[in-house]
Every structure is written in C-alpha cells, then in structure tokens.
N, C-alpha and C positions, 0 to 999 in steps of 0.2 A: 715602450722601453725598447733601447737600441740592442741587437743582437750581441754584441760583446759585453754588454752589462748582463744580460740575461745569461749568457754562458758563465760568466764569473759566478753570478749568484748560484747557478745549476751547481757548479763545483760545490760551493759553501753548502749547499742544501744537501749534497749528497753525501758530504762529510758528516753533516749533523744527523741526518736521518740514517747513516751506515753506524754510526755511533749509537744512537739510540737502539737499533735493532740489536746491536750486540750487548746493551745493556737491559734487554727484556727481562731476565732473570732478578737481576738485583731491583729493578722496579715493581716487579711482582712482590718482592720482600717487603719492600717500603709501602706500597698500597694496593693491597691485595685485591680490593673490591673493586678497584679500577682496572686491574690487569691480569689477574688470574681468574678464570672461570671455574664454576662449580666449587667455590672454596678451596681449592687445590687437591679436591679429591680427583681421584684419577691421574696421579703423577707421572704416568707414562705419557698421556697426552702432552703434560705441560713440557715434560723433556722434549719431546717430540717437536711441537709447534716453536719451544724456544731455540732448538738445533737448527730448524728449518730459517729461523730469523736471524741467527748468528751467522749461518752462511751467507744470507742475503746482504747481510750488513758488510760483511768482508769484501763482498762482490762491490755492493755502493761505494766503497771507500776505494777501491781499486778504479772504478769507472769515474771517481771524482777528479782522477789526473787527467783524463781525456774524455769528457762526455759525450763529444761527438762519435767517438768511436765505439759508443757504447748505447746507443740509441733504444735499441730492442730492450736490452737490460731494465732501462729506465722507464720505457712504455710497459713493460712487463710489470714492474714494480707500481707505478700508478695505477694501472688497470686492476691488478690484482687487491692493492690496498683498499681500491673504492668498493670491489665487490665484497672484500672481507669486511669492511666497515658496514656497508648495508646489510649484510647477513647478520652480524654482530647485533647492530641496530634493532632489527626485527625480533631476534632471540630475548634481547634484553628487555624490550618493550613487552613481550609475552610471559617472561619468566620474573617476576616480581622481585625475584632474590639476585638478580643479576643487572639491577638498574643502575647500578654503580659504574658499569662501564660505559654509560651512556656519558659521562663527564670524565672517562680515562680512555681506554684505547679506542674506541669507537670515534669520537673527534679527532684523535692522533692520527690515525689511519686515514681519515677523512682529509686533515691535513697535509698528509704525505702525499697524497692523491692529486688534490688541487695544485700544490706549490709544484710538483714535479711535471704535471701537464702544462702548467701557465708557463714554466721556465722553459720547456723542452718543446712546445708547440712554435712553430716557424709561422703560422699564418698563412702557410701557402695553401 
C-alpha cells in the first residue's frame, strides 16, 4: 500500500478509534459482558478506566488531523492496546465469568493495535 494511502487511512482509523474510546461507557451499558469487567462491581475502576480512554480518544481525534506529528501517541496507543488486550485475554480465560470479553473488548483492542501498527509502520 502506498504511503499516501496509509496516511489517509491512518487518519480515518484515528477518528474511528478516538470516537469508540470516547463511547466506552455507553458501549458498556449496551453490552456489559463484553465491555464492563466484574459485572460493574467496583464502579470507581470503571469511571477511572473510562476517564483514561476518553482522554486518549480526544487526543486520537486531535492526532487524526496530522498523524505524522503524533507518531509517539500512535505508537503508545498501539502498544498499550496490545498489552491491555493480552492481559485481558489471559484474565478472561482464567476467570470463567469474564469470557464475554473474548468477543468484546479483547479483540477490539487487538484490532486497534494491529491497524495502528500496520498503518503507521513505514517499513524502514
């Protein structure tokens, strides 16, 4: 894929992922078993993690305007999403009450990591 096409698609991906990160809380209300851990117990954790992802979502929307100027944020988002997905996958496999996440936020964050890595990697 040409560099110009990847840059354009990277901007689109950043807008989509930024918006989804901002909508994490409503997604949890619609599909709790795929997005909210521990069945919503410990509401402080949910508020904290959603606050972090909402801020990240805002910064991804800003980065979408000029992705080349925000490579470190994009790399952080890709790597932290991969780490988060791997940790959640292990936890969901160990805790039978959390297996819904294997069809929800685990693959979603894996997708974020893969798409951002592919679109931002220059091949150098």
